[in-house]
C-alpha positions as CSV (number, residue, x, y, z in Angstrom):
1,M,4.3,-6.4,-10.1
2,F,3.5,-8.1,-7.3
3,L,5.5,-10.6,-5.7
4,G,4.0,-12.9,-3.7
5,G,1.3,-12.4,-0.5
6,N,3.8,-10.6,2.1
7,Q,1.2,-8.9,3.9
8,M,1.6,-6.3,7.1
9,Q,0.2,-7.5,10.4
10,G,-3.2,-7.2,11.0
11,K,-4.7,-4.7,9.4
12,V,-4.1,-1.1,9.8
13,E,-6.2,2.2,10.4
14,K,-8.3,2.8,7.4
15,T,-8.4,7.4,8.5
16,N,-10.3,10.6,6.5
17,H,-7.4,11.8,6.0
18,H,-4.2,10.8,2.8
19,L,-1.4,9.7,3.0
20,N,1.3,13.2,1.9
21,G,3.5,12.4,-0.7
22,V,1.8,9.2,-1.7
23,K,0.2,8.3,-5.3
24,C,-1.8,5.1,-5.5
25,I,-3.4,3.8,-8.3
26,V,-4.6,0.5,-7.1
27,N,-8.3,1.3,-7.3
28,T,-8.7,-2.5,-5.6
29,C,-7.1,-2.0,-2.4
30,H,-9.1,-1.0,1.0
31,Y,-7.0,1.7,2.3
32,H,-7.0,3.4,-2.3
33,T,-9.5,6.8,-2.7
34,E,-11.0,9.1,-5.1
35,G,-8.3,11.1,-6.4
36,D,-5.4,7.9,-6.0
37,Y,-5.1,8.6,-2.2
38,C,-4.1,6.2,0.1
39,N,-5.8,6.4,3.9
40,A,-4.0,4.4,5.2
41,A,-2.4,5.0,8.8
42,K,1.4,3.9,8.2
43,I,2.2,2.0,5.0
44,E,5.3,-0.4,3.7
45,V,7.2,-1.9,0.9
46,Q,8.5,-5.0,0.7
47,P,11.4,-6.5,0.9
48,R,14.3,-4.9,2.3
49,N,16.4,-5.7,0.3
50,A,15.1,-4.4,-3.3
51,Q,17.5,-3.1,-6.6
52,G,14.5,-1.7,-8.2
53,S,11.0,-0.8,-8.4
54,Q,9.9,-3.6,-9.8
55,E,11.4,-6.0,-7.5
56,T,9.6,-4.2,-4.8
57,D,5.0,-4.4,-3.1
58,C,3.2,-2.6,-1.1
59,A,2.7,-5.2,2.2
60,T,-0.3,-2.8,3.9
61,F,-2.3,-4.1,0.8
62,I,-5.3,-5.2,1.4
63,P,-7.8,-6.2,-1.5
64,E,-11.9,-4.5,-1.3
């Protein structure tokens, strides 16, 4: 569930390699690649005091 516009400050580099262990099915994200991988150099998941996965979102997301 997306809870707001909590994007990271500045754009993260898009690499040629996926983040090991990260599965991303958001195919409208700039960093999404075939096979449901994330090619961002790093990701940030927010907010700090979330109580469950439904309260979190990927702050690295940038619409394609």
